[in-house]
A tleap script that builds the chain and sets N, CA, C and O, in Angstrom:
source leaprc.protein.ff14SB
mol = sequence {
  NMET LEU SER THR LEU THR THR ASP GLY CYS
  LEU TYR GLN GLN ASP VAL VAL ASP TYR LEU
  ILE LYS SER GLY ASN GLU GLN HIE LEU LYS
  GLU ASN ALA ASP GLY ASN GLN ALA LEU SER
  THR LYS LEU ILE ASN LYS PHE ARG VAL ASP
  SER GLY GLU ASN VAL VAL TRP VAL LYS PRO
  ASP LYS TYR TRP ARG TYR ARG VAL PRO GLU
  ASP GLU GLU GLY ARG GLU ALA ARG CGLY
}
set mol.1.N position { -150.312 0.911 -171.160 }
set mol.1.CA position { -150.030 1.381 -169.855 }
set mol.1.C position { -148.854 2.006 -169.839 }
set mol.1.O position { -148.743 3.231 -169.868 }
set mol.2.N position { -147.808 1.113 -169.786 }
set mol.2.CA position { -145.945 1.863 -169.591 }
set mol.2.C position { -145.953 3.123 -170.516 }
set mol.2.O position { -145.531 4.220 -170.151 }
set mol.3.N position { -146.439 2.876 -171.660 }
set mol.3.CA position { -145.926 4.190 -172.265 }
set mol.3.C position { -146.742 5.221 -171.921 }
set mol.3.O position { -146.482 6.376 -172.259 }
set mol.4.N position { -147.784 4.903 -171.229 }
set mol.4.CA position { -148.252 6.400 -170.795 }
set mol.4.C position { -147.591 6.901 -169.934 }
set mol.4.O position { -147.236 8.070 -169.778 }
set mol.5.N position { -147.275 5.307 -168.903 }
set mol.5.CA position { -147.013 6.024 -167.807 }
set mol.5.C position { -144.686 6.736 -167.643 }
set mol.5.O position { -143.923 7.159 -166.774 }
set mol.6.N position { -144.663 6.425 -169.005 }
set mol.6.CA position { -143.495 6.807 -169.320 }
set mol.6.C position { -143.391 8.217 -169.385 }
set mol.6.O position { -142.725 9.031 -168.745 }
set mol.7.N position { -144.766 8.378 -170.942 }
set mol.7.CA position { -144.792 9.353 -171.251 }
set mol.7.C position { -145.559 10.664 -169.484 }
set mol.7.O position { -145.190 11.783 -169.127 }
set mol.8.N position { -146.238 10.077 -169.126 }
set mol.8.CA position { -146.252 11.306 -168.593 }
set mol.8.C position { -146.123 11.840 -166.895 }
set mol.8.O position { -146.335 12.696 -166.036 }
set mol.9.N position { -145.517 10.354 -167.328 }
set mol.9.CA position { -145.101 10.904 -165.628 }
set mol.9.C position { -145.790 10.222 -164.012 }
set mol.9.O position { -145.290 10.051 -162.901 }
set mol.10.N position { -146.940 10.013 -164.502 }
set mol.10.CA position { -147.663 8.891 -163.641 }
set mol.10.C position { -149.345 8.552 -164.463 }
set mol.10.O position { -149.929 9.149 -165.368 }
set mol.11.N position { -149.592 7.727 -163.914 }
set mol.11.CA position { -151.520 6.927 -164.580 }
set mol.11.C position { -152.259 6.589 -163.496 }
set mol.11.O position { -152.069 5.948 -162.463 }
set mol.12.N position { -153.088 7.144 -163.963 }
set mol.12.CA position { -154.502 7.546 -163.196 }
set mol.12.C position { -155.278 6.354 -163.388 }
set mol.12.O position { -155.429 6.160 -164.594 }
set mol.13.N position { -155.993 5.219 -162.467 }
set mol.13.CA position { -156.332 4.277 -162.517 }
set mol.13.C position { -157.762 4.200 -163.640 }
set mol.13.O position { -158.276 3.236 -164.206 }
set mol.14.N position { -158.096 5.643 -163.648 }
set mol.14.CA position { -159.821 5.420 -163.610 }
set mol.14.C position { -159.601 5.960 -165.080 }
set mol.14.O position { -160.458 5.726 -165.932 }
set mol.15.N position { -158.085 6.921 -165.488 }
set mol.15.CA position { -157.897 6.988 -167.428 }
set mol.15.C position { -158.241 5.257 -168.072 }
set mol.15.O position { -158.966 4.849 -168.980 }
set mol.16.N position { -157.177 4.460 -166.933 }
set mol.16.CA position { -157.032 2.747 -167.674 }
set mol.16.C position { -158.324 2.931 -167.608 }
set mol.16.O position { -158.615 3.041 -168.799 }
set mol.17.N position { -159.212 3.029 -167.065 }
set mol.17.CA position { -160.264 2.288 -166.781 }
set mol.17.C position { -161.411 2.868 -167.676 }
set mol.17.O position { -162.372 2.378 -168.270 }
set mol.18.N position { -160.965 3.951 -167.538 }
set mol.18.CA position { -162.087 5.077 -169.220 }
set mol.18.C position { -161.801 4.352 -170.317 }
set mol.18.O position { -162.757 3.937 -170.972 }
set mol.19.N position { -160.231 3.996 -170.822 }
set mol.19.CA position { -159.530 4.232 -172.111 }
set mol.19.C position { -160.363 2.370 -171.894 }
set mol.19.O position { -161.212 2.211 -172.771 }
set mol.20.N position { -160.264 1.451 -171.199 }
set mol.20.CA position { -160.695 0.180 -171.467 }
set mol.20.C position { -162.388 0.397 -171.990 }
set mol.20.O position { -162.495 0.161 -173.194 }
set mol.21.N position { -163.132 0.622 -171.611 }
set mol.21.CA position { -164.501 1.047 -171.608 }
set mol.21.C position { -164.273 1.687 -173.210 }
set mol.21.O position { -164.446 0.906 -174.146 }
set mol.22.N position { -164.066 2.450 -173.365 }
set mol.22.CA position { -164.225 2.897 -174.581 }
set mol.22.C position { -163.720 2.160 -176.094 }
set mol.22.O position { -164.239 2.318 -177.199 }
set mol.23.N position { -163.009 1.653 -175.873 }
set mol.23.CA position { -162.121 0.824 -176.694 }
set mol.23.C position { -162.718 -0.552 -176.710 }
set mol.23.O position { -162.533 -1.201 -177.739 }
set mol.24.N position { -163.346 -1.055 -175.819 }
set mol.24.CA position { -164.219 -2.254 -175.831 }
set mol.24.C position { -163.841 -3.130 -175.042 }
set mol.24.O position { -164.577 -4.116 -175.006 }
set mol.25.N position { -162.747 -3.150 -174.229 }
set mol.25.CA position { -161.933 -4.279 -173.578 }
set mol.25.C position { -162.399 -4.248 -171.864 }
set mol.25.O position { -161.744 -4.337 -170.826 }
set mol.26.N position { -163.450 -4.124 -172.078 }
set mol.26.CA position { -164.487 -4.490 -170.774 }
set mol.26.C position { -163.949 -5.656 -170.159 }
set mol.26.O position { -164.069 -5.628 -168.934 }
set mol.27.N position { -163.412 -6.638 -170.600 }
set mol.27.CA position { -162.946 -8.422 -169.705 }
set mol.27.C position { -161.720 -7.884 -169.054 }
set mol.27.O position { -161.399 -8.721 -168.211 }
set mol.28.N position { -160.762 -6.750 -169.037 }
set mol.28.CA position { -160.203 -6.041 -168.385 }
set mol.28.C position { -160.823 -5.513 -166.832 }
set mol.28.O position { -159.847 -5.524 -166.082 }
set mol.29.N position { -161.212 -5.369 -166.588 }
set mol.29.CA position { -162.051 -5.521 -166.037 }
set mol.29.C position { -163.232 -5.388 -164.641 }
set mol.29.O position { -164.396 -5.670 -164.922 }
set mol.30.N position { -162.994 -5.062 -163.513 }
set mol.30.CA position { -164.371 -6.166 -162.784 }
set mol.30.C position { -164.921 -5.146 -161.869 }
set mol.30.O position { -164.595 -3.959 -161.848 }
set mol.31.N position { -165.884 -5.799 -161.034 }
set mol.31.CA position { -166.410 -4.523 -160.303 }
set mol.31.C position { -165.897 -4.901 -158.803 }
set mol.31.O position { -165.706 -6.006 -158.294 }
set mol.32.N position { -165.689 -3.117 -158.092 }
set mol.32.CA position { -165.238 -3.703 -157.169 }
set mol.32.C position { -166.333 -3.318 -155.709 }
set mol.32.O position { -167.395 -2.696 -155.759 }
set mol.33.N position { -165.674 -3.905 -154.489 }
set mol.33.CA position { -166.779 -3.688 -153.562 }
set mol.33.C position { -167.293 -2.327 -153.442 }
set mol.33.O position { -167.999 -2.202 -152.442 }
set mol.34.N position { -167.159 -1.214 -154.176 }
set mol.34.CA position { -168.117 -0.050 -153.912 }
set mol.34.C position { -169.176 0.187 -155.484 }
set mol.34.O position { -169.654 1.188 -156.017 }
set mol.35.N position { -169.196 -0.960 -155.742 }
set mol.35.CA position { -170.039 -1.141 -157.229 }
set mol.35.C position { -169.409 -0.355 -158.424 }
set mol.35.O position { -170.201 -0.182 -159.350 }
set mol.36.N position { -167.912 0.258 -158.640 }
set mol.36.CA position { -167.271 1.069 -159.342 }
set mol.36.C position { -166.450 0.392 -160.220 }
set mol.36.O position { -166.206 -0.613 -159.552 }
set mol.37.N position { -165.980 0.283 -161.048 }
set mol.37.CA position { -165.399 -0.209 -162.215 }
set mol.37.C position { -163.943 -0.308 -161.817 }
set mol.37.O position { -163.501 0.658 -161.194 }
set mol.38.N position { -162.983 -1.490 -162.116 }
set mol.38.CA position { -161.566 -1.188 -161.249 }
set mol.38.C position { -160.913 -2.313 -161.926 }
set mol.38.O position { -161.505 -3.389 -161.837 }
set mol.39.N position { -159.483 -2.278 -162.781 }
set mol.39.CA position { -158.615 -3.091 -163.497 }
set mol.39.C position { -158.992 -4.062 -162.637 }
set mol.39.O position { -159.234 -3.846 -161.449 }
set mol.40.N position { -159.081 -5.514 -163.359 }
set mol.40.CA position { -159.610 -6.607 -162.954 }
set mol.40.C position { -157.259 -6.909 -162.267 }
set mol.40.O position { -156.373 -6.067 -162.124 }
set mol.41.N position { -157.249 -8.003 -162.131 }
set mol.41.CA position { -156.238 -8.829 -160.922 }
set mol.41.C position { -154.710 -8.919 -161.764 }
set mol.41.O position { -153.538 -8.544 -161.789 }
set mol.42.N position { -155.812 -9.772 -162.441 }
set mol.42.CA position { -154.208 -10.310 -163.661 }
set mol.42.C position { -153.790 -9.158 -164.514 }
set mol.42.O position { -152.629 -8.829 -164.756 }
set mol.43.N position { -154.668 -8.700 -164.855 }
set mol.43.CA position { -154.095 -6.915 -166.005 }
set mol.43.C position { -153.004 -5.838 -164.516 }
set mol.43.O position { -151.980 -5.161 -164.614 }
set mol.44.N position { -153.735 -6.117 -163.534 }
set mol.44.CA position { -152.395 -5.460 -162.336 }
set mol.44.C position { -151.610 -6.012 -162.354 }
set mol.44.O position { -150.535 -5.442 -162.540 }
set mol.45.N position { -151.640 -7.775 -162.138 }
set mol.45.CA position { -150.117 -8.395 -161.651 }
set mol.45.C position { -149.167 -8.234 -162.959 }
set mol.45.O position { -147.973 -8.021 -162.749 }
set mol.46.N position { -149.769 -8.352 -164.693 }
set mol.46.CA position { -149.191 -8.284 -165.372 }
set mol.46.C position { -148.256 -6.333 -165.370 }
set mol.46.O position { -147.076 -6.116 -165.646 }
set mol.47.N position { -149.098 -5.509 -165.052 }
set mol.47.CA position { -148.781 -4.209 -165.388 }
set mol.47.C position { -147.398 -4.551 -164.078 }
set mol.47.O position { -146.321 -4.065 -164.423 }
set mol.48.N position { -147.377 -5.180 -162.928 }
set mol.48.CA position { -146.373 -4.778 -161.985 }
set mol.48.C position { -145.538 -5.526 -162.425 }
set mol.48.O position { -144.545 -4.896 -162.789 }
set mol.49.N position { -145.452 -6.686 -162.583 }
set mol.49.CA position { -144.688 -7.170 -163.267 }
set mol.49.C position { -143.867 -6.630 -164.177 }
set mol.49.O position { -142.648 -6.790 -164.226 }
set mol.50.N position { -144.651 -5.876 -165.030 }
set mol.50.CA position { -143.742 -5.528 -166.797 }
set mol.50.C position { -143.316 -3.721 -165.911 }
set mol.50.O position { -142.679 -2.949 -166.628 }
set mol.51.N position { -143.649 -3.270 -164.632 }
set mol.51.CA position { -143.223 -2.125 -164.211 }
set mol.51.C position { -141.856 -2.284 -163.314 }
set mol.51.O position { -141.140 -1.427 -162.796 }
set mol.52.N position { -141.788 -3.506 -163.332 }
set mol.52.CA position { -140.483 -3.689 -162.239 }
set mol.52.C position { -140.553 -2.888 -160.902 }
set mol.52.O position { -141.598 -2.461 -160.413 }
set mol.53.N position { -139.538 -2.768 -160.473 }
set mol.53.CA position { -139.668 -1.685 -159.123 }
set mol.53.C position { -139.329 -0.530 -158.748 }
set mol.53.O position { -138.850 -0.088 -157.704 }
set mol.54.N position { -139.713 0.033 -159.982 }
set mol.54.CA position { -139.202 1.766 -160.025 }
set mol.54.C position { -140.838 1.607 -160.234 }
set mol.54.O position { -140.845 0.484 -159.731 }
set mol.55.N position { -141.466 1.705 -160.385 }
set mol.55.CA position { -142.919 1.660 -160.128 }
set mol.55.C position { -143.922 1.624 -158.881 }
set mol.55.O position { -144.733 0.717 -158.693 }
set mol.56.N position { -143.810 2.359 -158.338 }
set mol.56.CA position { -145.029 2.440 -157.466 }
set mol.56.C position { -146.931 3.162 -157.206 }
set mol.56.O position { -147.353 4.309 -157.353 }
set mol.57.N position { -147.206 2.668 -157.043 }
set mol.57.CA position { -148.893 3.040 -156.386 }
set mol.57.C position { -149.151 3.932 -155.358 }
set mol.57.O position { -148.572 3.951 -154.271 }
set mol.58.N position { -150.036 4.672 -155.729 }
set mol.58.CA position { -150.190 6.339 -154.569 }
set mol.58.C position { -151.873 5.484 -154.002 }
set mol.58.O position { -152.786 5.440 -154.827 }
set mol.59.N position { -152.049 4.973 -152.809 }
set mol.59.CA position { -153.280 4.277 -152.746 }
set mol.59.C position { -154.334 5.826 -152.992 }
set mol.59.O position { -155.070 6.040 -153.955 }
set mol.60.N position { -154.105 6.707 -151.829 }
set mol.60.CA position { -155.227 7.958 -152.319 }
set mol.60.C position { -155.466 8.649 -153.251 }
set mol.60.O position { -156.417 9.430 -153.287 }
set mol.61.N position { -154.708 8.492 -154.089 }
set mol.61.CA position { -155.281 9.307 -155.672 }
set mol.61.C position { -155.351 7.823 -156.786 }
set mol.61.O position { -155.577 7.838 -157.996 }
set mol.62.N position { -155.138 6.884 -156.099 }
set mol.62.CA position { -155.552 5.545 -156.980 }
set mol.62.C position { -154.403 5.829 -158.552 }
set mol.62.O position { -154.974 5.763 -159.640 }
set mol.63.N position { -152.923 6.114 -158.541 }
set mol.63.CA position { -152.688 6.448 -159.584 }
set mol.63.C position { -151.217 6.012 -158.917 }
set mol.63.O position { -150.762 6.095 -157.776 }
set mol.64.N position { -150.570 5.382 -160.497 }
set mol.64.CA position { -148.963 5.139 -160.047 }
set mol.64.C position { -148.104 6.248 -160.538 }
set mol.64.O position { -148.391 7.347 -161.012 }
set mol.65.N position { -146.787 5.563 -160.255 }
set mol.65.CA position { -145.908 6.465 -160.778 }
set mol.65.C position { -144.813 6.304 -160.117 }
set mol.65.O position { -144.750 5.966 -158.935 }
set mol.66.N position { -143.595 6.612 -161.078 }
set mol.66.CA position { -142.382 6.323 -160.692 }
set mol.66.C position { -141.163 6.581 -159.095 }
set mol.66.O position { -140.704 7.543 -158.481 }
set mol.67.N position { -141.114 5.641 -159.046 }
set mol.67.CA position { -139.965 6.001 -157.549 }
set mol.67.C position { -139.174 6.691 -157.161 }
set mol.67.O position { -138.002 6.610 -157.528 }
set mol.68.N position { -139.745 7.833 -156.040 }
set mol.68.CA position { -138.441 8.646 -155.784 }
set mol.68.C position { -137.390 8.688 -154.911 }
set mol.68.O position { -138.518 8.702 -154.418 }
set mol.69.N position { -136.362 8.725 -154.136 }
set mol.69.CA position { -135.511 8.043 -153.535 }
set mol.69.C position { -136.164 8.407 -151.902 }
set mol.69.O position { -135.615 7.896 -150.925 }
set mol.70.N position { -137.422 9.367 -151.725 }
set mol.70.CA position { -137.727 9.628 -150.603 }
set mol.70.C position { -138.829 8.294 -150.141 }
set mol.70.O position { -139.100 8.101 -148.955 }
set mol.71.N position { -139.494 7.288 -151.446 }
set mol.71.CA position { -140.163 6.364 -150.964 }
set mol.71.C position { -139.444 5.244 -150.371 }
set mol.71.O position { -138.369 4.657 -150.493 }
set mol.72.N position { -140.948 5.189 -149.390 }
set mol.72.CA position { -140.105 3.240 -148.556 }
set mol.72.C position { -140.434 1.842 -149.126 }
set mol.72.O position { -141.443 1.542 -149.765 }
set mol.73.N position { -139.534 1.143 -148.824 }
set mol.73.CA position { -139.774 -0.453 -149.646 }
set mol.73.C position { -141.226 -0.482 -149.978 }
set mol.73.O position { -142.162 0.139 -149.473 }
set mol.74.N position { -141.181 -1.562 -151.182 }
set mol.74.CA position { -142.841 -2.238 -151.879 }
set mol.74.C position { -143.174 -1.545 -152.407 }
set mol.74.O position { -142.461 -0.815 -153.095 }
set mol.75.N position { -144.615 -1.457 -152.304 }
set mol.75.CA position { -145.103 -0.785 -153.963 }
set mol.75.C position { -146.245 0.149 -154.092 }
set mol.75.O position { -146.982 0.551 -154.993 }
set mol.76.N position { -146.035 0.390 -152.395 }
set mol.76.CA position { -147.090 1.456 -152.544 }
set mol.76.C position { -146.468 2.776 -151.836 }
set mol.76.O position { -145.802 2.676 -150.806 }
set mol.77.N position { -146.659 3.673 -152.287 }
set mol.77.CA position { -146.407 4.862 -151.745 }
set mol.77.C position { -146.911 5.872 -150.909 }
set mol.77.O position { -148.000 5.305 -150.995 }
set mol.78.N position { -147.170 6.909 -150.124 }
set mol.78.CA position { -147.783 7.440 -149.804 }
set mol.78.C position { -148.297 8.990 -150.798 }
set mol.78.O position { -149.363 9.519 -150.485 }
set mol.79.N position { -147.774 9.368 -151.514 }
set mol.79.CA position { -147.902 10.576 -152.365 }
set mol.79.C position { -147.111 11.432 -153.140 }
set mol.79.O position { -147.626 12.383 -153.729 }
savepdb mol mol.pdb
quit
């Protein structure tokens, strides 16, 4: 996940989900409240630790990107 983020500058959750399904690693997924596949809490927590404070989650579009000066404190960004 980190290598893709470094290369592309952002990482979409759906791309990770698709990759895990295609590679037979569905044990890292869970079903969310809407019935869709999502990353497991364990995987997200590991990514959070590995990525440090320089990566933020853009909730409306469901992707991670590197922090920019305009971002507020915390792990969630507006866009």
